C-alpha positions in Angstrom: 132.5 133.9 108.9 133.5 132.8 112.3 130.7 132.1 114.7 130.9 131.3 118.4 127.9 129.5 120.0 127.9 129.8 123.8 125.8 126.9 125.0 125.8 123.4 123.5 122.4 122.3 124.5 119.5 121.7 122.1 119.4 125.1 120.5 123.1 125.8 120.6 124.2 122.4 119.2 121.6 122.3 116.4 122.2 125.9 115.4 126.0 125.5 115.6 126.0 122.3 113.5 123.7 123.9 110.9 125.8 127.1 110.6 128.8 124.9 110.1 127.0 123.0 107.4 126.4 126.3 105.6 130.2 126.8 105.5 130.8 129.0 108.5 133.6 128.2 111.0 131.8 127.4 114.3 133.0 126.9 117.8 130.5 125.6 120.3 131.3 126.5 123.9 130.0 124.9 127.1 131.2 124.9 130.7 130.3 121.3 131.1 133.6 119.4 130.5 131.8 116.1 130.4 129.5 117.3 127.6 132.4 118.7 125.6 134.3 115.4 126.0 131.3 113.4 124.8 130.9 115.7 121.8 134.6 115.2 120.9 133.9 111.5 121.1 130.9 111.9 118.8 128.3 111.3 121.5 125.3 113.6 121.3 123.9 115.1 124.6 120.4 115.0 123.1 118.4 112.9 120.7 117.6 114.7 117.5 117.2 112.8 114.2 120.2 113.4 111.9 122.2 115.5 114.4 124.9 113.0 115.0 125.8 112.7 111.3 125.6 116.4 110.9 128.0 117.0 113.7 130.4 114.3 112.6 130.5 115.5 109.0 131.3 119.1 110.0 133.9 118.1 112.6 135.7 116.1 110.0 135.5 119.0 107.6 137.1 121.2 110.2 134.2 123.7 110.3 132.9 122.6 113.8 134.8 122.5 117.0 134.1 122.4 120.8 135.7 124.0 123.8 135.1 124.9 127.4 137.0 128.1 127.1 134.8 131.1 126.3 137.8 133.4 125.8 139.4 131.0 123.2 136.1 130.2 121.6 135.0 133.8 120.9 138.5 134.9 119.7 138.1 136.3 116.2 134.3 135.6 116.0 132.2 137.9 113.9 129.0 136.8 115.7 128.8 135.4 119.3 125.5 133.6 120.0 124.2 133.2 123.5 122.2 129.9 123.5 122.1 129.0 127.2 119.1 127.9 129.3 116.4 130.3 130.5 114.3 128.0 132.7 111.4 129.2 134.8 112.7 130.8 138.0 111.7 129.0 141.1 109.1 130.8 143.2 107.7 133.3 140.7 107.8 131.8 137.2 109.9 134.5 135.6 112.5 133.4 133.1 115.8 132.8 135.0 118.4 134.9 133.1 121.3 134.1 135.4 123.2 132.2 132.7 122.5 134.8 130.0 123.9 137.6 132.1 126.9 135.6 133.2 127.7 134.9 129.6 127.3 138.6 128.7 129.7 139.6 131.5 132.3 137.0 130.4 132.0 138.0 126.8 132.5 141.7 127.6 135.6 140.8 129.6 137.0 138.5 126.9 136.1 140.4 123.7 139.2 140.7 121.6 137.7 142.1 118.4 134.6 143.9 117.0 131.6 141.5 117.1 127.9 141.1 117.2 126.4 139.5 120.3 123.3 137.6 119.5 120.7 136.3 122.1 119.4 133.1 120.6 118.0 132.0 124.0 114.3 132.8 124.6 114.4 135.9 126.7 111.8 138.4 128.0 111.4 141.8 126.5 114.3 144.1 127.6 116.9 141.4 128.1 118.9 142.7 125.2 119.1 146.1 126.8 120.5 144.6 130.0 123.0 142.4 128.0 124.2 145.5 126.3 124.6 147.4 129.6 126.5 144.5 131.2 129.0 144.3 128.2 129.4 148.1 128.1 130.2 148.2 131.9 133.0 145.7 131.4 134.8 148.5 129.7 135.5 146.7 126.5 137.3 148.8 123.9 135.9 146.9 120.9 132.8 147.8 118.9 129.8 145.5 119.6 126.2 145.3 118.8 123.6 143.3 120.7 121.0 141.6 118.5 118.0 139.4 119.2 117.5 136.3 117.0 115.0 134.0 118.5 114.9 130.3 117.4 111.8 128.6 116.1 112.9 125.0 116.1 110.6 122.0 116.6 112.2 119.2 118.5 112.3 116.2 116.3 112.4 118.4 113.1 115.0 121.0 114.2 117.5 120.5 111.4 114.9 120.9 108.7 113.4 123.9 110.5 116.8 125.6 110.7 117.7 125.0 107.1 114.3 125.7 105.7 112.8 128.3 108.0 109.5 130.1 107.3 111.1 133.2 108.7 114.2 134.6 110.3 113.5 137.3 112.9 116.4 139.7 113.7 116.0 142.5 116.2 118.8 145.0 115.8 119.3 148.6 116.8 122.1 149.6 114.4 123.5 148.9 110.9 126.5 147.0 112.2 124.3 144.4 113.8 122.0 144.2 110.8 124.8 143.7 108.3 126.6 141.1 110.2 123.4 139.1 110.7 122.6 139.5 107.0 125.9 137.8 106.2 125.4 135.1 108.9 122.2 134.1 107.2 123.2 134.7 103.6 123.4 131.0 102.8 119.6 130.8 103.3 118.9 133.5 100.7 119.0 130.8 98.1 116.0 129.3 99.8 114.3 132.7 99.8 113.8 132.5 103.5 112.2 135.8 104.6 114.4 137.9 106.8 112.3 140.1 109.1 114.2 143.0 110.7 112.6 144.6 113.8 113.6 146.5 116.9 115.3 144.3 119.5 112.4 144.4 122.0 109.9 143.6 119.2 112.0 140.5 118.3 112.1 139.3 121.9 108.3 139.6 122.1 107.7 137.8 118.8 109.1 134.6 120.2 106.8 134.6 123.2 103.8 135.7 121.3 104.3 132.9 118.7 104.6 130.2 121.4 101.7 131.5 123.3 99.5 131.5 120.2 100.4 127.9 119.3 99.8 126.8 122.9 96.4 128.5 122.7 95.5 126.5 119.5 96.4 123.3 121.3 94.4 124.2 124.4 91.4 125.3 122.3 91.1 122.1 120.4 91.5 120.1 123.6 88.6 121.9 125.1 86.6 121.3 121.9 87.6 117.6 122.3 85.9 117.5 125.7 82.8 119.1 124.3 82.8 116.6 121.4 82.7 113.7 123.9 79.7 115.3 125.7 77.7 116.0 122.5 78.7 113.0 120.4 80.8 114.8 117.8 84.2 113.9 116.4 87.1 116.3 117.3 89.2 115.1 114.3 86.5 116.2 111.9 86.1 119.4 113.8 89.9 120.0 113.5 89.8 119.3 109.8 86.7 121.5 109.3 88.2 124.6 111.0 91.7 123.9 109.8 90.6 124.2 106.2 89.9 127.8 106.9 93.1 129.6 105.7 92.7 132.1 108.5 93.1 129.3 111.1 95.2 126.6 109.4 95.5 122.9 110.3 98.6 122.8 112.4 98.5 122.5 116.2 94.9 121.4 116.1 95.4 117.8 117.3 93.6 116.9 120.5 95.6 115.1 123.1 96.8 115.2 126.8 98.1 118.8 126.7 101.3 120.5 125.7 104.7 120.0 127.3 108.3 120.3 126.4 111.1 122.9 126.8 109.2 125.9 125.3 105.5 126.2 125.7 105.2 125.7 129.5 108.0 128.0 130.5 107.4 130.6 127.7 103.7 131.0 128.4 104.5 131.5 132.1 107.3 133.9 131.4 105.0 135.9 129.1 102.4 136.1 131.9 105.0 137.4 134.3 106.2 140.0 131.9 102.6 141.2 131.2 102.1 141.5 135.0 105.3 143.5 135.4 104.0 146.0 132.7 100.4 146.0 134.1 99.1 144.6 130.8 97.4 141.3 131.7 97.2 138.6 129.1 94.1 136.9 130.3 93.8 134.5 127.3 97.3 133.1 128.0 96.5 132.9 131.7 93.5 130.7 130.9 95.6 128.6 128.5 98.2 127.9 131.2 95.5 127.0 133.8 93.6 124.7 131.4 96.7 122.9 130.2 98.0 122.3 133.7 94.7 120.7 134.8 94.3 118.7 131.6 97.3 116.4 132.2 95.9 115.0 135.5 92.5 114.8 133.9 93.9 112.4 131.3 95.2 110.3 134.2 91.7 110.2 135.7 90.4 109.2 132.2 92.6 106.1 132.5 91.3 105.5 136.0 87.8 105.6 134.7 88.7 103.1 132.0 89.8 100.8 134.8 86.3 101.0 136.4 86.8 104.0 138.6 88.9 104.8 141.7 87.8 101.8 143.8 88.2 99.3 141.0 91.5 100.7 139.7 93.4 100.2 143.0 95.8 97.3 142.6 95.6 97.1 138.9 98.4 97.8 136.3 98.6 100.3 133.5 101.1 100.2 130.6 102.1 103.6 129.4 103.4 103.7 125.8 105.4 106.9 125.3 106.9 109.1 127.9 108.5 112.1 126.1 106.3 115.1 125.5 106.3 114.4 121.7 107.9 111.8 119.4 111.4 112.0 117.9 112.9 113.5 121.0 114.2 112.4 124.4 112.8 115.5 126.1 110.8 114.8 129.2 110.4 118.4 130.3 106.8 119.0 131.4 105.7 115.8 129.5 102.0 114.9 130.1 103.2 111.4 130.8 104.6 112.6 134.2 101.2 113.8 135.4 99.4 110.9 133.9 101.7 108.4 135.6 101.5 110.2 138.9 97.7 110.4 138.9 97.6 106.6 138.3 100.0 105.9 141.1 98.1 108.2 143.4 95.1 106.0 142.6 97.0 102.9 143.6 97.7 101.7 140.0 101.0 100.1 139.3 102.6 101.6 136.2 105.0 100.1 133.6 106.2 102.1 130.7 108.2 102.1 127.5 109.6 104.9 125.3 111.9 104.5 122.3 114.3 107.3 123.4 113.2 108.9 126.7 113.7 106.2 129.3 117.0 107.4 130.7 115.6 110.9 131.1 112.3 109.5 132.6 113.8 107.3 135.3 114.8 110.1 137.8 111.4 111.8 137.2 109.3 108.7 137.6 111.4 106.5 140.0 108.3 104.3 140.9 107.5 103.5 137.3 108.8 100.2 136.0 110.8 100.9 132.8 110.6 98.1 130.2 112.7 97.3 127.2 109.8 97.0 124.7 106.1 98.0 124.4 105.1 94.4 124.8 107.1 93.9 128.0 105.2 96.9 129.4 101.9 95.5 128.3 102.4 92.1 129.8 99.9 91.7 132.7 98.4 95.2 132.2 94.8 95.9 132.8 94.9 99.0 130.5 97.2 100.1 127.7 97.7 103.8 127.4 99.0 105.6 124.3 100.7 108.7 125.7 103.1 109.7 122.9 102.4 109.1 119.2 105.7 107.4 118.3 105.6 105.6 115.0 106.5 102.4 116.8 103.1 102.4 118.5 100.9 103.0 115.3 100.8 99.3 114.2 100.9 97.3 117.4 100.2 93.6 117.0 96.7 93.7 118.6 96.4 90.0 118.8 99.6 89.9 120.8 98.5 92.8 123.0 95.3 90.9 123.9 97.3 87.7 124.7 99.8 89.6 127.0 97.4 92.0 128.7 95.0 91.0 131.6 92.2 92.8 129.8 91.8 94.2 126.2 91.4 97.8 127.3 93.1 100.7 125.6 93.1 104.5 126.3 94.5 106.3 123.3 95.4 109.8 124.3 96.7 110.6 120.8 93.9 109.2 118.6 96.2 107.1 116.5 93.8 104.1 116.2 90.4 103.9 114.6 87.6 103.3 117.1 85.7 100.9 114.8 88.8 98.8 114.1 89.6 98.6 117.8 86.1 97.5 118.7 86.2 94.9 115.9 89.5 93.6 117.3 87.7 93.1 120.6 89.0 96.0 122.6 87.3 98.3 125.0 88.7 101.5 123.5 88.6 105.1 124.7 90.2 108.1 122.8 90.1 111.9 123.0 87.2 113.8 121.6 85.6 110.9 119.8 82.4 109.0 120.8 
């Protein structure tokens, strides 16, 4: 089949490369000429493990191409995926669908054959109805069907998630859409990946409901971590104890500085706004958003306390290890590190930082933070070392070297990657999350 992927960002590029690897002919389309030029040169616009090799192999095989021309890119395509950004709209928090609707109009005007138009972007309930209306009003003479096919890709593990999904959700309103999508995903039938067909609106809501539920699990265990610190319990044991219950499961129960990234913050907010529009408030999600927002700065205050409190902290230096919202990505969107760093600087603390992949993206967001070329360069002269992102590179730091470089052997581990007893034995004043 021929597939057109409109949008060559995180979702579009990963999805397009994986579809090509299945044997489909794929054209990725993006208005950003610079991005397309870099892709032609083999330079990835994002960091995702294995993506550069996947793209290179499929370009060489002639199954993957890039263009800035939507009309050329969708010519002859059986399925046209819309994978453009849907950021939170400034002012009210609704998902901004400007790019989605612009693509829909251009697709309708350029459609040269029967095709299925697929919203891969995360969009609120009813977006597919509007996309269909826009295309129909262009007066296209060709048969088309608008389908919802939300993505469930984890940054840092996206290729594996795409090729071995736990489910594929397809919201279609007619047989044409269902049959084309069945053929698009036929290569995954060998893996027995479950294909769930629903109505279009149901599919759109599934994505938001899934992300809101996962965000709730993260926020719940973070609140339990706070309680553990008060009562002298261990949140890691609490996580294991409740995660062994099959009704709950162990994933997304790791206490830390709060969730961030490209999905959970904007999707929970968009779900709240949709619920408000339909007069069906989602009070649990509302609490999750509020708690998570406040938690990030609370973690900054935790570091200030480790420095002796607001008065003692002024003029001191903190070394932040990890800036991205999670490891194995360069994504800085809504990263807890931003709020942690800002809270420290507001308290008069100088901040140096190191991240294996996210420094270029972090610089414009944290212009007053000194970016260093290694974890030890950031630690030199620091009064506290802060683990913000659990990159593998931070799991076995040379603690003797850390003590020699730092002004004081103080560590605040916001990801619980070290053992408290071991850190105390190594001579560190050590604080973590949810552990006495």
